[in-house]
N, C-alpha and C positions, 0 to 999 in steps of 0.2 A: 802894507807891503809887506812877505812873508821875512824873517828872521833869515840872513843869509846862515848857511851851514859852516861850521867849523870842522878842518880836520882835525882829527884824534879826540872830540869831544866824546861824551861816554855814549855807548850804544841806545842808551833809552834817551836822550836826551836830542839825540841826532833824530830820531822815528819821531820824537815829538814835535820836532822842525819840521820833519814832513809831512805828520798830520796837520800843522797849523798850532803856533801857540796858544790860542785861545779855544782850541777843537778837543772836548773829552774823548779817551780812547774808545774806542768798542773793542767789546772782548771777541778774543778767539776763542769759540767754541766748537764740539766736536765735529756739529756739522759741516761747519767751513773747514775745517783742518779734514775732513774726509773728501770733500770737494778738491781742494787743495794737494792731497795725496793723489790725487786720480788726475791731476793733470801738472805731474811733478816741472814739467818745463815751461811755465808759464811764469816769468819773474815778475809778472804785472801783478798778479794776487798774491804771489808770496809777498811782494815790500809793500803793499796795501792793506794785507790782512796783517804782518808782521808789527806792522806800525800803527794800526788800532784805525784805519780809518772807515768811515761810515758808507760802504760802495752804495748802498742804496740812495745818500743823500748824492755822493757824487756822481753816480749815471744820472739824475735830476738834473744838476749842475751841466753836465754834457749835453744836454738834449735827447737823451736816450735813456727814458724812465724804464724800470724793468718792471713788472709784474711778479719777480719771484718773492717766494717766501710764504707765512700763512697770512689768514684772513684773521682780523679781530674776534670772531666769532670762533673761529677753529681752537684761537690760542683760550679763550674763555672755555671752550668744550673742556678742553686736553686739560687746564687747568683744574674743572671740575671733576673730572675723570681721576685723574691722580689723586689727587685728596681722598676720594671714594676707596682707591686702593688701598690707602698707605691708612683708612681710618681705625680706632681703638690699636694705636700702636704695631700698624702694618700687621696684624695679626692674618688678614686674608692672603696678602702678599707673601707673607713665612710659610703658609698653607701650600700655594703656588708653587713657590722654588720647594717644596717637601714633596707635592707630589709630579711633581715633573721632572727634578734635577734628582734629589736625594730622598729614596725612598728606604736605602736601608739605615737612615738615620735615625732617633728618635723622633717621635712628630714634634713640632716647636708649640708646646703647651705655655711655653711662657719665653719670653725674648726680652734682651736688651738691648732699650734702643740708645745708640750714643750719642753725649751733647757734644756737636763739632761748633759751639759759638766760637769765634775768635775776631781778630779785626784785621780786618784787609785778607786779600787772595792769598798773601805769604803763612799769614797768622792762621787760617782755617787750612791752608794746607798742611801744615807743619800737625793740628789739631788733629785732621783726618788719619796722618800716620801713625799717630800715639794711637788713638783712636781703634786702628785695626790691629796694631801690636798686640793692645789688652785684649782685644775680641779674641783675636788668636790663640792667647793664651787661657783664656778663659772657659774653651771647650762648648759653649753653646753655641744658641743661635743668635745670630747679635742684626742687628738693621741699623745700619746708615743713611740717615735721608738728608740725598742733596751733599754729598760729601766735594771734598775741594782736592782736584789731582793735579800734578803739574808734570807737563809733559816736553822737553826740550823741543822746539823746532827750528829749522835752519839755524842756529845759536842763540834762539829765542824762546823765550819762558812762554808758555800757553797753558793758561788755568782753567780748567775743565769741571764740569759739573754733572756729573753723571746724575739719573735718577734715582738710584738706591744703589746700594754695594750691600749683599748680604755675607756674612762670614758664618759660614758652615759648623756644625760642632767640632768636625776635624779638622778644622784650622784653614780649610779651603774658601777662594771668594769667588762669588758670583758675581756677574754685572746685570742690572735688571734696568730693562728699557722700559717706559711706558708710552703707547703710543693710545691716542682716539679713533685709529680708525678700525673697524670693524672686523673681527674675525667668522665666517662665515661659515656652517657647518666643519670648525676646527683649521680652516686656514685663512689665510688673508692677501691680501695683492701683492703678487710677488715684487714687484717694482718697489711699492711701497716696505716690507722687509726685505729686501736686498738694502734700501737706503739707510735703513736702521741698523740691519749689521754692520754695513759701515762703521756708522757711528758708532757702536757698540763695541767696534773694533779700535777705535784709537783709545776707547776707555780701558780697555784690557794693557793696551802699549802701555798707559800712565801706571795703571794698577801694577803692573808687572816691573817697572822700577821702583815702586816701593816695596815689593814683596822683595826683591836684590838684595837691598838695605838691611834685610832682617835675616837671623841666624837661628835656627833654620829655615830656609827662605820659603812662607807659604806656597802653595799651589795656587795659580789663578787659573780659575775652570774657563776652558774654552767654548763652553756653551753658555749663552747666556739666555737670561730669562723674558720673552717679548711677551709683556701684557697689553692686551687690546679688550674694548667691548666685545660680551657675547651678543653675535646675531645683531639684531636692532634694538638690543637692550642697551640698559648701562652697568650691567653684571660685568665683572671681572673675570677673564678667561686668559689663560695665558699657554705658548707654547715655547720649546725647547730650541735654539737656533743654533746651529755649528757653525762659530766665525772664525775656524781655522783659517780658511782659504784668505777671507779677506783682511785678517788679523796680518798674513805672510805678505800679503801685497800691498798695506797700505805701511808695513814697516821700511820692505824695499823703496817704495815709493818716498817716504820721506827721508829715507839717506841721500836720494837723490837731489834735493833740494840743494840752489844754491843756498849759499848763507847768506843773511837776509844784509846781515854787514857788508858783504863783498856787493851786493846788487846795488846796496847805498852809497860804496864808494864810486861807482861809476857814473852817478847820477849829476848833472850841470849843479854848481852852486846854486843856492837860493830854491831849488827844487823845492816846490809845496801844492799837496793835496788838497787844501780847503777850499770848501764848497764855495766859497762866498768871492772866489777871487776871480777876473773876470775869465769869459769863459775862453778867451783866445789864450791866455797864458795859462787856466788849467787844462786845454787841451794839449797841448806843447809838454807841460807836468807830465800825464798821463799818457802821452804819445813817446815821451823819453827812456820810456820801461818798454822794453821789446814784452809782446805778448803771445801765447801759444791757443789762439781759439778752435775751437771744433765744435760741431752742432752738439754734442752732448753739456756744453757750460751755458745752454740755454734755460736748464733744468737746475744748474747748482752755481750760477753765479750772477751776480745783479748787475753786472758792467757787459755781462754778453751782447745785449744789442749793439752798444759802441763798438763791442771788439768784431763782431760783426759785421757791419759796415766798412770798418776798416779792413777788414780780410776781404770782404767783396771788391772794393775799391780796389785792393793790391791784386786782384785777381790770383791771389794765394788758393791754392789745392786745401789746403787745412779747411776748407770753408765746405768742401765737399765732405767733410767725416776723415777720421785717423785711417778708416780700413782703405780709402781712396789713397790718401797720401801714401800708407806704407805699400801700396804697389805702384807708386809709381819714381821710387828710388830719387834721383838728384835731380828731377823735375819738379820744381816750387809753383809756378805760376800756371796758370789754365793758358795761358799766353803760350809759353814754352810747350806744353802737355800737345794743345791744336797745330804748334810747327814742328812738332816731331811725326804725329800721325799724317802730317802731309807730307812729308818727304824735308821737310825745308831746314832742320835744323835735329840735333841730337847723334849720338853714335850708334849705326845701326847694329851694332854688336851687344848694345845696353839691352838686355831682354825686356826693359819695360820699352824702350822706343818699337822693339821689334812686335813688341804685343800693339802696341797704338798702330804700328802702321797697318798689322794683318787683319785687325778688327775694322780700320777706314779702308782695306780693300774688300774685307768681304759685307760694309756697309753701303759701297760704290755699287758693288757686283749685285746686292739685293734691290737698290735703287734702279739698276739699269743703266750706271754714269761711268764714266772713267776716274779712277783715283789718279789725285794727283803725285807726281815723283817730280 
C-alpha cells in the first residue's frame, strides 16, 4: 500500500510519495518539457512529469500502452552520429557553427572543451554555470559537451541536458541540437525540425537564466544550430534555425502552468501512481487529476491512448481537436453540440449555437429533409 501523504511535507518528499516509495524518478527532459508547454492546461501531465513518474510504465499498467518514443535502433544510430559529430574535440561541430552562424569571427583552429564533471545534477548545473562564465571571459571558441542546465517548471526544478552549447569569441552562447534524421538537399522534415526547435527553445530559456546571473549578461543566440546527416550519408551537415517564435510561445505557456504543489494539494490522501498498484487503484489515482486531451497528444504523451479513451467515453469535444473546441465556446460535450444543432438546447443568441443550427438547416436542405426545431 502507498504511504499516506502528509500535509506540510517538503515538496520533493511529497512528489516521491506520489511516484511510489520504491520507484526511481524519471528525469524531465527538454522533449517532455516542450510537450508539456504545448498543453499547459493538462494538470495530469504536469503532476506526473513533476513527480518523475514513468508514463510509459504507467500507460502499460493502465492497459493502454503507447508506442510513443524512439526505437532502440534509432537511439543507437543517433548516439553513433553524435559521437562522430563531436570527434576530435568537436572540430567539425565548431566549423559548422562558424560557417552557419558566425562567419565574422576567427575560424576555430583551436578550441577549449570544458570539463563538466561533477556529482549529481545540482553539482553538474553549478559546474556548467562556472564553465560558461570562464569560457565567456576567455574570448575564444569553447565547446560544452552535454552541459547541465536547470529551469524552474511550475515551482519544481527541471534539469536539462542539451547536446552541446558553444561559446563564441564574442562571448555569445549557441545551443546545438544533433539529430539523426537526414537533411536532404539542404532541408529536413518540417515536423521534425519544428520539434527540434521547440526542444531547443527550452534550452535557450534555461541558458538565459544562467546568463542573467552574470555581469554583464552574455547574449544567448536565438538562432540555434541543427546538425543532421547529409542526404543518405553519415556525414554531418547543419542549418541555422531561428527559434524566437518557439521561445516566446514556450515561455508564455510555462508561466501558465499550475504550480505542481498546488495540484498536489488537491489530490486525495494516499494518491500514488506506482505502476505495481492494482489496476483499479491506479486508474482512480490517474483519474483524480484533470486532463486536457487533444489529438496532438498522440505524438507527444505516453498516456495519450488512455486519455483519448476517457475523453471519447465522456463525449468531450476536445477529442475532436483544439480548433474545434475553440469554435464551440461553452459547448463542451458532443451531446450538447448535437442538442444545440437540433434546437433542443442552447442560447440562440450564442454565435456557436446559431452556427450549428444554420449548419443543421443546410445539411437537412441538402438531404431533402426537414430540420428539427
